[in-house]
C-alpha positions in Angstrom: -127.5 57.1 -27.6 -124.3 57.1 -29.7 -122.1 60.1 -28.8 -118.6 61.6 -29.1 -117.0 62.6 -25.8 -114.3 65.2 -25.7 -111.5 65.5 -23.0 -109.4 68.3 -23.6 -107.1 69.0 -22.2 -106.0 65.9 -20.6 -104.6 66.9 -17.3 -101.6 65.8 -15.1 -99.3 65.6 -18.3 -96.8 67.3 -19.8 -98.1 69.2 -22.8 -101.5 69.4 -24.4 -103.4 66.3 -25.3 -107.0 66.0 -26.8 -108.8 62.6 -26.7 -112.1 62.6 -28.8 -113.9 59.0 -27.9 -116.8 57.8 -29.9 -119.4 55.5 -27.9 -122.0 53.1 -28.6 -125.5 53.3 -27.0 -124.1 51.3 -23.7 -121.3 54.0 -23.4 -118.6 51.7 -24.5 -115.9 53.2 -26.8 -116.0 52.0 -30.5 -113.2 54.4 -31.5 -110.8 56.9 -30.2 -108.7 59.6 -31.7 -105.6 61.1 -30.1 -104.7 64.7 -30.9 -101.5 66.5 -29.9 -102.8 70.1 -29.9 -99.6 72.4 -29.1 -97.2 73.5 -31.5 -93.6 74.0 -30.5 -90.3 74.2 -32.7 -86.9 73.0 -32.5 -86.0 70.4 -35.4 -86.0 73.3 -37.9 -84.0 75.7 -35.3 -81.0 73.3 -35.4 -80.3 73.2 -39.0 -77.0 75.0 -39.9 -75.8 74.7 -36.2 -72.6 73.1 -34.7 -73.5 69.5 -34.0 -71.4 69.9 -30.6 -74.1 72.4 -29.5 -77.3 70.7 -30.6 -77.8 69.1 -27.1 -78.4 72.4 -25.7 -81.2 73.2 -27.9 -82.8 69.6 -28.4 -82.9 69.5 -24.4 -85.5 72.2 -24.5 -88.0 70.0 -26.3 -89.3 69.3 -22.9 -89.3 70.9 -19.4 -89.6 67.6 -17.9 -87.6 65.1 -20.1 -84.7 67.5 -20.3 -81.9 65.0 -19.3 -82.9 62.3 -22.0 -82.8 64.6 -25.0 -79.4 65.9 -24.1 -78.1 62.3 -23.7 -79.9 61.3 -26.9 -78.5 64.3 -28.9 -74.7 63.9 -27.7 -75.1 60.2 -28.4 -76.4 61.0 -32.0 -73.1 63.0 -32.7 -71.1 60.5 -31.0 -72.4 57.9 -33.5 -72.0 60.0 -36.3 -68.2 60.8 -35.6 -67.6 57.1 -34.2 -66.8 58.6 -30.7 -66.7 56.3 -27.7 -66.9 57.9 -24.3 -64.5 57.0 -21.3 -65.8 54.3 -18.9 -66.3 56.9 -16.3 -68.4 59.1 -18.5 -70.9 56.1 -19.4 -71.3 55.2 -15.6 -72.0 58.9 -14.9 -74.7 58.9 -17.9 -76.1 55.7 -16.5 -76.4 57.0 -13.0 -78.0 60.4 -14.5 -80.3 58.3 -16.6 -81.3 56.0 -13.8 -81.9 58.9 -11.4 -84.1 60.4 -13.8 -86.1 57.2 -14.4 -86.8 56.8 -10.7 -87.6 60.3 -9.9 -89.8 60.5 -12.9 -91.7 57.3 -12.1 -92.3 58.1 -8.6 -93.4 61.4 -9.2 -95.7 60.3 -12.1 -97.3 57.3 -9.8 -98.2 59.7 -7.1 -99.0 62.9 -8.6 -100.0 62.4 -11.9 -101.6 58.8 -12.1 -102.5 57.7 -8.4 -105.3 60.1 -8.3 -107.2 58.1 -11.1 -107.4 55.4 -8.3 -107.5 57.1 -5.0 -110.5 59.2 -3.8 -108.7 61.9 -1.9 -111.8 63.2 -0.1 -112.7 59.6 1.0 -109.6 59.8 3.3 -111.5 62.1 5.5 -113.4 58.9 6.6 -110.5 56.9 7.5 -109.5 55.6 10.9 -105.7 56.6 11.4 -105.0 53.6 13.5 -106.4 51.1 11.0 -104.4 53.2 8.3 -101.4 52.6 10.2 -101.9 48.7 10.7 -102.4 48.7 7.0 -99.2 50.8 6.2 -97.1 48.5 8.7 -98.6 45.4 7.1 -97.1 46.5 3.8 -93.6 47.5 4.8 -91.1 48.8 7.5 -91.6 52.7 6.2 -90.9 54.7 9.2 -93.7 57.3 8.7 -96.4 54.8 9.3 -97.7 55.7 12.8 -101.3 56.5 13.8 -100.2 60.2 14.7 -98.6 60.6 11.6 -101.7 59.8 9.4 -103.8 61.7 12.0 -101.9 65.0 11.1 -102.2 64.0 7.3 -105.9 63.8 7.8 -106.3 67.1 9.8 -104.5 68.9 7.1 -106.5 67.4 4.2 -109.7 68.5 6.2 -108.4 71.8 6.3 -108.1 71.9 2.7 -111.7 70.7 2.2 -113.3 72.7 4.8 -111.7 75.9 3.3 -113.0 74.9 0.0 -109.4 75.2 -1.1 -108.5 71.7 -2.3 -105.4 73.1 -4.0 -103.3 70.5 -5.6 -106.3 68.1 -5.1 -108.9 70.3 -6.7 -111.2 69.3 -9.6 -111.0 65.5 -9.0 -113.8 63.1 -9.5 -114.0 62.4 -5.8 -117.1 60.3 -5.1 -117.1 58.6 -8.6 -118.5 55.0 -8.4 -115.2 53.9 -10.2 -113.1 54.4 -7.0 -112.7 51.2 -4.9 -110.1 51.6 -2.4 -111.2 51.9 1.2 -110.8 55.1 3.2 -107.5 53.7 4.8 -105.8 53.2 1.6 -106.8 56.4 0.4 -105.5 58.2 3.2 -102.2 56.1 3.1 -101.9 57.1 -0.3 -102.6 60.7 0.3 -99.7 60.9 3.1 -97.3 59.2 0.6 -98.2 61.7 -2.2 -97.2 64.4 0.1 -94.1 62.4 1.1 -93.2 62.1 -2.5 -93.1 65.8 -2.8 -90.6 66.3 -0.1 -88.4 63.1 -1.3 -87.8 64.5 -4.7 -85.9 67.5 -3.4 -83.2 65.3 -2.3 -82.7 62.8 -5.3 -82.5 65.5 -7.9 -79.3 66.5 -5.9 -77.6 63.6 -8.2 -78.1 65.6 -11.4 -76.8 68.8 -9.8 -73.7 67.3 -8.7 -72.9 65.7 -12.3 -74.6 68.0 -14.3 -74.4 71.3 -12.5 -78.2 71.9 -12.4 -81.6 70.5 -12.5 -83.5 70.8 -14.8 -81.4 71.1 -18.0 -78.3 69.4 -16.8 -75.1 70.0 -18.7 -73.5 67.6 -21.4 -70.7 67.3 -23.6 -70.2 65.4 -26.8 -67.3 63.0 -26.1 -68.3 62.2 -22.3 -69.5 64.5 -19.4 -68.5 68.0 -18.2 -67.3 67.2 -14.7 -63.8 66.5 -14.2 -63.1 64.3 -11.1 -60.7 65.6 -8.2 -59.0 63.4 -5.8 -56.8 66.0 -4.3 -58.6 67.4 -0.8 -56.1 70.5 -1.0 -57.4 71.6 -4.4 -61.0 70.2 -4.9 -61.1 71.9 -8.1 -58.2 70.2 -9.5 -59.5 67.5 -11.9 -58.4 65.6 -15.1 -60.3 65.2 -18.2 -59.6 67.8 -20.9 -59.9 71.5 -21.8 -63.4 71.7 -22.4 -64.7 71.1 -18.8 -66.4 73.4 -16.6 -64.1 72.0 -13.8 -60.4 72.7 -14.0 -59.3 74.7 -11.1 -62.7 76.4 -10.7 -63.6 74.5 -7.7 -66.5 72.8 -9.5 -64.7 69.2 -10.4 -66.4 66.1 -8.8 -64.7 65.1 -5.6 -65.5 62.7 -2.7 -67.9 65.3 -1.0 -70.1 65.2 -4.2 -69.7 61.5 -4.6 -71.0 61.0 -1.1 -74.0 63.1 -1.9 -74.7 61.0 -5.0 -74.4 57.6 -2.6 -76.7 59.3 -0.1 -79.4 60.3 -3.1 -79.0 56.5 -4.3 -79.8 55.1 -0.7 -82.8 57.5 -0.6 -84.0 56.3 -3.9 -83.8 52.6 -3.0 -85.5 53.2 0.3 -88.6 55.0 -1.0 -88.8 52.5 -3.9 -88.6 49.4 -1.5 -90.9 50.6 1.3 -93.2 53.0 -0.3 -93.7 52.7 -4.3 -93.8 49.1 -4.7 -96.2 48.2 -1.9 -98.3 51.0 -2.7 -98.8 49.7 -6.5 -99.3 46.2 -5.4 -101.9 47.3 -2.7 -103.9 49.5 -4.9 -103.9 47.1 -8.0 -105.2 44.4 -5.7 -108.4 46.5 -5.7 -108.7 47.0 -9.1 -107.8 43.6 -10.8 -110.6 44.0 -13.5 -108.2 46.6 -15.0 -105.7 44.0 -15.8 -108.2 42.8 -18.6 -108.5 46.2 -20.3 -106.4 48.9 -22.0 -104.0 46.5 -24.0 -103.1 48.7 -27.0 -101.4 47.3 -30.2 -99.7 44.2 -28.6 -96.4 45.3 -30.5 -93.6 46.4 -28.4 -90.2 48.1 -29.3 -87.1 49.1 -27.2 -83.9 50.8 -28.2 -82.1 49.5 -25.2 -80.2 51.3 -22.7 -77.5 51.4 -19.7 -74.6 49.9 -21.6 -71.7 48.2 -19.4 -69.4 48.5 -22.3 -70.6 51.6 -24.5 -73.3 52.4 -26.8 -71.7 50.2 -29.5 -72.0 47.1 -27.7 -75.8 46.2 -27.5 -75.1 43.0 -26.0 -73.9 44.8 -22.7 -77.1 47.0 -22.2 -79.1 46.4 -19.2 -82.5 46.8 -21.1 -82.0 45.1 -24.6 -82.8 46.4 -27.8 -85.6 44.6 -30.0 -89.1 44.4 -31.0 -91.9 41.8 -29.6 -94.7 41.4 -32.1 -98.1 40.1 -31.1 -97.4 39.4 -27.7 -95.0 36.6 -28.7 -92.4 36.5 -26.0 -90.6 33.7 -27.6 -88.9 35.8 -30.4 -87.1 39.4 -30.2 -86.7 40.8 -33.5 -83.5 43.2 -34.2 -83.6 46.6 -35.3 -81.6 47.8 -38.2 -81.4 51.7 -37.8 -80.1 52.4 -41.1 -82.6 50.4 -43.1 -84.9 52.8 -44.8 -87.8 50.6 -44.6 -87.7 49.7 -40.9 -88.1 53.1 -38.9 -90.5 55.7 -40.6 -92.8 58.3 -39.7 -95.9 59.0 -41.7 -98.3 62.0 -41.7 -101.4 61.0 -43.3 -103.6 62.0 -40.4 -101.2 64.9 -39.3 -100.8 68.6 -39.9 -97.7 68.0 -42.0 -96.9 67.5 -45.4 -94.2 65.5 -47.1 -92.6 66.3 -50.5 -93.2 62.4 -51.5 -97.0 62.9 -50.7 -98.9 62.2 -47.3 -99.5 58.7 -48.0 -95.8 57.6 -47.8 -93.5 57.6 -44.9 -90.0 58.9 -44.5 -86.9 57.5 -42.8 -85.7 60.1 -40.0 -82.5 60.7 -41.9 -84.7 61.8 -44.7 -87.2 63.3 -42.4 -89.3 66.5 -43.2 -91.0 68.9 -40.9 -93.0 71.2 -43.0 -96.6 72.4 -41.8 -99.8 71.8 -43.2 -102.5 72.9 -41.2 -106.0 72.6 -42.3 -107.7 72.1 -39.1 -110.6 74.2 -37.5 -110.0 77.4 -35.8 -110.5 77.4 -32.0 -113.2 77.2 -30.4 -114.4 74.2 -32.2 -116.7 71.3 -30.9 -114.8 68.5 -32.9 -112.0 67.6 -35.0 -112.6 66.1 -38.3 -110.7 62.7 -37.6 -111.3 61.5 -40.9 -108.9 63.9 -42.2 -105.8 65.5 -40.4 -106.5 65.9 -36.3 -103.0 65.9 -34.7 -99.5 67.8 -34.6 -98.0 64.2 -33.9 -96.7 62.1 -36.7 -97.1 58.5 -36.8 -93.9 56.4 -36.2 -94.0 52.6 -37.6 -91.6 49.8 -37.5 -91.9 47.9 -40.7 -95.4 49.4 -41.1 -96.4 48.3 -37.8 -97.6 50.6 -34.7 -95.6 49.8 -31.5 -95.8 50.8 -27.8 -92.7 51.8 -26.0 -92.2 52.6 -22.7 -92.1 50.6 -19.0 -94.1 47.6 -20.1 -92.0 47.2 -23.6 -88.9 47.3 -21.5 -90.1 44.8 -18.9 -91.5 42.6 -21.5 -88.2 42.7 -23.3 -86.1 42.0 -20.1 -88.5 39.1 -19.3 -88.3 37.6 -22.7 -84.6 37.8 -22.8 -84.2 35.9 -19.5 -83.2 38.7 -17.2 -83.0 37.2 -13.8 -84.3 40.0 -11.6 -87.0 40.9 -13.8 -88.3 37.6 -14.2 -88.2 37.3 -10.4 -90.2 40.5 -9.6 -92.9 39.8 -12.4 -93.5 36.5 -10.7 -93.7 37.9 -7.4 -96.2 40.5 -8.5 -98.4 38.0 -10.6 -98.3 35.6 -7.6 -99.1 38.4 -4.9 -102.2 39.7 -7.2 -103.0 36.1 -8.4 -103.4 37.2 -12.0 -101.6 35.5 -15.1 -98.8 36.9 -17.0 -101.3 38.2 -19.7 -102.5 40.6 -17.2 -99.2 42.6 -18.1 -101.0 43.6 -21.6 -103.3 46.1 -19.7 -103.7 49.4 -18.3 -102.9 48.3 -14.8 -100.2 46.0 -16.3 -98.4 49.0 -17.8 -98.7 50.8 -14.4 -97.2 47.8 -12.9 -94.3 47.4 -15.1 -93.2 51.1 -14.4 -93.0 50.3 -10.9 -91.0 46.8 -11.3 -88.4 48.5 -13.7 -87.9 51.3 -11.0 -87.1 48.7 -8.6 -84.4 47.0 -11.2 -82.8 50.6 -12.0 -82.7 51.6 -8.5 -80.8 48.3 -7.6 -78.4 48.6 -10.7 -77.5 52.3 -9.7 -75.6 50.9 -6.9 -73.4 49.0 -9.0 -72.7 51.8 -11.4 -71.7 53.9 -8.3 -69.6 51.1 -7.1 -67.7 50.5 -10.5 -67.1 54.6 -10.8 -65.5 54.5 -7.3 -63.5 51.4 -8.1 -62.2 53.2 -11.4 -61.3 56.4 -9.5 -59.5 54.3 -6.7 -57.5 52.6 -9.4 -56.4 56.0 -10.8 -58.9 56.4 -13.8 -60.1 59.7 -13.8 -60.9 60.3 -17.6 -64.3 61.7 -18.1 -64.0 62.9 -21.6 -62.5 61.9 -24.9 -61.5 65.2 -27.1 -59.7 63.3 -29.8 -62.4 64.4 -32.2 -63.3 67.6 -30.7 -61.8 69.7 -33.5 -64.2 69.9 -36.7 -61.0 69.6 -38.9 -60.9 65.9 -38.0 -64.6 65.0 -39.1 -65.4 63.7 -42.3 -67.3 66.1 -44.9 -70.4 64.4 -44.3 -71.9 62.1 -41.6 -74.9 60.9 -40.1 -76.0 59.2 -36.8 -78.7 58.0 -34.5 -78.7 58.4 -30.7 -80.9 56.2 -29.1 -81.9 55.8 -25.6 -84.7 54.6 -23.2 -86.4 57.5 -21.7 -88.5 56.9 -18.9 -91.4 57.1 -21.3 -90.0 54.8 -23.9 -87.7 54.3 -26.7 -86.2 57.8 -27.9 -84.2 58.7 -30.8 -82.2 61.7 -32.1 -81.3 61.5 -35.8 -78.8 63.6 -37.3 -77.1 64.6 -40.7 -74.0 66.6 -40.8 -72.6 68.3 -43.9 -69.5 70.3 -43.9 -69.3 70.6 -40.1 -73.0 71.9 -39.7 -76.3 70.3 -39.1 -78.1 69.6 -42.3 -81.2 67.8 -40.8 -82.2 66.9 -37.3 -85.2 64.8 -36.4 -86.2 63.7 -33.0 -88.8 60.6 -32.9 -90.0 60.6 -29.0 -91.9 58.0 -27.0 -95.1 60.0 -27.1 -94.9 60.2 -30.6 -94.9 56.3 -30.9 -97.7 55.9 -28.2 -100.1 59.0 -28.9 -99.5 59.4 -32.9 -103.0 59.3 -35.0 -104.0 56.7 -37.4 -101.8 55.9 -40.3 -102.9 55.9 -44.0 -104.1 52.2 -43.9 -106.2 53.3 -40.7 -104.0 51.5 -38.2 -104.5 53.1 -34.8 -101.7 54.2 -32.4 -101.2 52.6 -28.8 -103.4 55.4 -27.2 -106.4 55.1 -29.7 -106.1 51.3 -29.6 -105.9 50.8 -26.0 -109.1 52.8 -25.2 -111.2 50.8 -27.6 -113.8 48.8 -25.5 -113.8 50.9 -22.3 -117.3 51.2 -20.7 -117.6 54.7 -19.2 -119.7 55.0 -15.9 -120.3 58.5 -16.6 -119.6 60.6 -19.7 -119.2 63.6 -18.0 -116.6 62.1 -15.7 -114.6 59.7 -17.8 -112.1 58.8 -15.3 -111.7 55.5 -17.3 -110.0 57.4 -20.1 -107.6 59.1 -17.8 -106.6 55.8 -16.2 -105.6 54.3 -19.4 -104.0 57.5 -21.1 -102.0 58.1 -17.7 -100.9 54.7 -17.8 -98.5 55.7 -20.7 -97.5 58.8 -18.8 -97.9 61.2 -21.8 -95.4 64.1 -22.7 -97.0 65.9 -25.6 -94.4 68.6 -25.4 -91.8 65.9 -26.6 -94.0 64.5 -29.1 -94.8 67.9 -31.2 -92.0 70.4 -31.6 -92.4 72.5 -34.9 -92.1 76.3 -35.7 -92.4 78.5 -38.4 -89.0 79.2 -39.7 -90.0 83.0 -40.4 -91.2 82.9 -36.9 -95.1 84.1 -38.1 -97.8 83.3 -35.9 -99.4 79.9 -37.0 -102.5 79.8 -34.7 -104.1 81.8 -32.0 -105.9 80.3 -29.3 -108.3 82.5 -27.2 -109.5 81.4 -23.9 -113.3 82.3 -23.3 
């Protein structure tokens, strides 16, 4: 019997996402609709403000992606005012972004996505000695003894017997779609707990460079940490008058840099000894998932991790470009200023445009005006033939694009990046699957792991270059030549792009008489999770779910697997408020 399945909310993500899937008589998804159901607000709030403080507001778009919005925001202002940041500032930014990637990807795999593949309760049946043998066959990770896994199993048994699974509650344990043996499940649960402790140390890097985490500090023109090399005056740094450093004792010194080095080593060790081996081991049991969940087949990256500054895309570790129809032989360039290239559409979203709902707008001319005509909760279904989401639908030359780890790995692979080609080749050989396996739910997950390894290795190079600059006497971390608004042009516009962990992120700013006239953010989950456009073209989430066969409509773990493979962040994707502060919708829990 045909039916519509509603998963609301999708859990283990950031924000509120609703998926409505229509199935045929066999239980196969024929059409899916992705709806962002939460309403927030920042783009309107930024109008009329000083561009130099935009990052502090834009950063609050999300409580998880705080660093990336701060970086994109300051880059937008720097692009508008033609500011090039000093080498040290660029290296520090690269290190901060790299740490965000590694922390975010590891936490996503173990704490948000792994439970789609790992049957936690099954771990109680595992033999700790056999689990130890399995773990030691995969890597030399220190915590792999029979006693260690026995202790984890006892802890888990206590949770189950007490009826308090806590963080493991409400899973589909025992679902026939789970395929891991008990020993692999126990190993994954142990590493889940290890990752919780590991993250406390790696986030210290953000605190050293940005003062705190989440919501580290940023500065248009560089970074807000002076560098000190005087051990008798650890707070005496160099860089300019707008630092939090100076003689306050908060400048970056060799003690802080050693903490950063230690954090990099911890990241590399966990990625090499735990994350990469676990991904390959788990993927080996789910090879059928290399054949489903593809999406739209088009991929976009804005590029990031510059070696010579944002104005030199040729120096980016991750190239900028577009891949169409899975054709890796050609990379199409992106023109950010071309009006017809990047546009956002609202034909199936609860917004309105002055040009009409069927036309798209370039972000510089972007509008954020509400047009809610949806049902009042509680309701059974959305009218997906009309408007059904708070997310817009971004397009590149009218085409839906997937952004994120898979897009980046494909872009580096297509551009001939040596390490990417080696890692992809290793993974495909070990799993005995073709390169086309990357275009899938599990390919997306594997790509996230491989790029984490690439960035973890690159971080050591950025750190070494920073140390070399300091030893050579270069302590500059800020360019204040255009800090005074009197030096700005009357009108300016700019775009700040970066590769956030979840994909291509862009902040667009229009400055008029030293104030923000318009501000738009197009985030990764808008590209991936947006609704259909006026032509009926699906976004990546919706396209990736089509064709999935559900074992049990009441426990649709298949939907979770594919949606989680994108790592949704719906808090980033919807950010609008009523400018008068009026209540827009009231949601009651019954």
